[in-house]
N, C-alpha and C positions, 0 to 999 in steps of 0.2 A: 504493499500499500504506500510506502514512503520511499521506494527505491529511487525513482526518477528525481524526487525532491532533493535527496541528499547527495546522490551522485552528481547531479547538475550543479549544485552549490560548490562541490569540490572543483569542478571544471571552471566555474565562474571565478573562483578565487585564484586559480592559476592564470587565467586570461587576464585578470585585472592587473597582475603583477608584470606581464610581459607585453600586453597589447598597447597600441597607441590609441587613446580614447579621447573624445571631445568632452572633457569634464573640467569642473573648476578645481585647479590644483593650487593650493596655497603653500606657503613656506612651512617647512617641517618645524614642529615644536618638540622640546625636550629631546628624547633620543629617537624620535620617529624620522625615518629617511624620506618619507613621502606622506603627505596627507591630502586626501581627496574629499571634497564636500558635495553633498547631494548627488551621489552617483546613481546611475540608471543604465542597465545593460539589457540587451535582448539578443536572442539567438534564433536563427531560422534554418530549416533543413534544405535539402536539395530541391524540394517542391516549393520553396519559398513560403512554407508554413511555419509560424512561430512555434518553437518548442519550449521555450521558457523566457521569463523576464525577471529581473531582480532589481530592486531599488533599496536605498538606505540613506541614512544622514551622513555618516562619515566612514572613511576607510583609511587606516594608518598602517604603514609598513615598518616593522622593526625587525630587520634581518629576515629570518625564516618565518617569523610570526606576523600574520596580518589580522588586524583587529577591525571589526565592523560594529556599527550601532544602528539600532531601529531597522532591523532586517525584515523585508517582506519579499518572498519569492513565489511566483506563479509557475507551475509546471504543468504542461499540457500533454495529455495522453496521446501517444503516437499511434497506438492501436485502438480498434474499436471497443475492446473490453477493458481498456485502461482509462481510469478516471482523471480528471484534472485535479491537482493538488495545490494547496496553499500552505506555506510555511512561514511562521513569524516568530521573532525572538527580539528581545531588547538589545542584546550584544551578542557577539560571536567572535571566534578567532580560528584561523587556519594555520596549523604547524606544518610547513612544507617539508621539513626534514623527517617528521614522523608520519606524515600522511594522515593527520588526524584533524577533524573538525570538532570544535567545542562550541555549543550554543548555551547561552546563559540567560536566565530570567524570562518568565512568561513564554516558555517554548510551547508553541501550539502547531500541530499539523492537522489539517482538515481535508477531507476528501469532497469530491463533488456530490456524493450521496449522503454526506453528513457525518461520516465517521470521524472521530476526533481523538487525538492523543495530546495530553497536556502534562508538562513536568517542569521543574525549575532548571534543570541542566540536562544536556544530551551530548553524548560523545559518539562519533562515528569513526571507525578504524578501517582504513582503506584496504590494508593488507588481508585481513580476515573477513571483511564484509560484515561487520557486526555493529549494532547500535546498542548502546548501553547507558544506563543511569543508575546512580545510587540513591537517588532522591525519591520522594513520593511521586507516583505517577498515576494518571487517570486515563482510562480507555473507555470509550463509549461507541457502541455501534448496534443498530437494529434492536433497541430495547434492552441491551446488555450494558450495565454500568459497572465497570471493574476499577478497583483501586488497590494499590500495594506500595510496598517500599522496595525500590530496586527493580530494574527490569533489563532484559537482554532479548535481542531478536535479530534476525537477518535484515539486510537493508530493505527488502521489499515489504517487511512488516506483515507478511502473511501469517507468520507464526511469531508469537510473542510470549515470553515467560515473565511473570511477576514473581519476584523472589521470596517475599515474606509479607506478614501481616496483611493477608489478602482478604478483601471482602467484594462480593459481586452481587449486584441486585439485577434480577431478571423479571421483566413484565411479561405477562401473558393474558390471553383472553381478549375481550372487547368491551369497550366502554358502553356499547349499546346493548349488550347481553344482560340477562337477569343478574348474573353473578358479578358483572362488571370486571374490571382489570384485577388481576391477582399478582402479587409480588412475592417472589422467592428470594431469600437472602442466603447466600453460601459464603462461609468463611473457612479459612484454613491457615495453619502456621507456616506450612512449607510452600513450595512453588505451585503456581498456576500456569499451565501450559495451554495457551489458546491457539487453535489452528483454524483460521477463518476460511480456509479452503475446504477443510474436511468437516467443518461445522461441529467441532468438538471443543470441550474445555475439560482439563484434567486437573483436579484438585488433590494436593498431597499433604499429609500429616495433620491430624486432629481436625478432620473436616466436619462441618456442621451445616446442614441445610435446614433453614427455618421457613415454614409456610404460614406460621401464625398459630394455627391450631394443632399442628404436628411438627415434629423435628426428626431429622435423620442424622445419625452420627456414623462415621467410618474412618478408617486409615487413608482410603483412597476413594475418589469419587470421579467417574467419567460421565459428563452430560453431553447428550447428543441433541442437536438442533435441527429443525426442519429447515431445508434449504431456502424455501420460499417464504414461509410465515415467520421464520426465526424463533418459533416457539419450541419448548422443550418437548422432545418426542420420547426420550428414554434416559434413565439414569441408572448406571451400574455402579454399586457400592461394594467395596471389598475390605476385609479386615476389620474385626471387632465391630460389626454392624449393629446398630441399636436404633430402633424406631419407637418414638414416644408420641402417643395421642391421647391427651388427657391423662388418666391414670393407667392406661394400658401400655405395655411395653413388649417389644419383641426383640430377640437376639438371633443372630445368624453369622456365618462366615462370609456370605455374600447375599446381595439383594438386587433384584432387577425391577425397577419401576417402569410401567408403561403408561404414558400420559393419555393415550386414547381411551382406555377404560378405567384409568386411575386405580390400577391394582398392582400389587407387589408379589413377586415370587421370592421366597426365602430359600436359600440353598446352603447346605452344609450345617447340620445339627441345629435346625430352627427351634427356638423355644419362644412361646407366647404366653404372656401373663395377662389375663383379662380381670380387671377389678370392677368393671361395670359394663352394662349393655352397650352404652354409647349410641344407641339407635335413636339419634336425634334428627335424622333426615339430612344431616350436613355431610358433604363429601370433601374430606381434607385431601391434600396432596399425597400424603402417605397412608391412606386409609387401607388397612389390611382386611381382607376378607378370607373366609375359610377356604374358598375355592382357589385362592391364590397361593396358598401355602403348600410347599413341596419340599422334598429332600432331593439332594443331588444324586 
């Protein structure tokens, strides 16, 4: 999702240092070798179609380090399935020796369809094609709101991993339906691996899914989304699985939840403790029925 944005920015930084440009150049201050005010750049392909444009307030050259302020870049998809991207940041720098871009403060990447990534800092390493941050990061797309501390991903951002302190809010249903919109909150201590192409999210370590009236706990949880509606279609929970609905609790080694009929299959030494009938006519996300219980 961010490959073109970040790769093009690297190219832009290099071009700025070596190309002859029609810009306002002022005398260098302090240790800066060159300072450019109000720079604006554009690039066109062989078909004379614009591929990107970049603007900012200042550009300063300090040897191998190039500093920029108030950055805004528009990157236009070259293929039909590639979206236009917008990247903004308050400040940034390019280290020509290490081949690394560092963006600082209010870093935001947005896609044409509304997907958004926000963080305070972002580093891109040219050699291994990785994007990383150690700060808090927010990812939002198609009703999924994820936040965590630390992130790593490939430059295309089709796969992103949040490192720790993860919380994801997933909305499903319809505002016009009788039940209205439902929100499921999933948290975990370990990594969250999101694959936007495969439409999966894998949560690790001390995972908890909370639907309000019911909760599901596990060591690992894999959530599958519908490619078109982006709603949850299946959840596979593994390791020390516990499901709580009111006073009723179930235990198993593995559990598979099917969203279509809102039933769960328990696998591996299932144990269910019923404290009450709970026949209140309500259907919780992790509602267990006798027909859904099974052994491996």
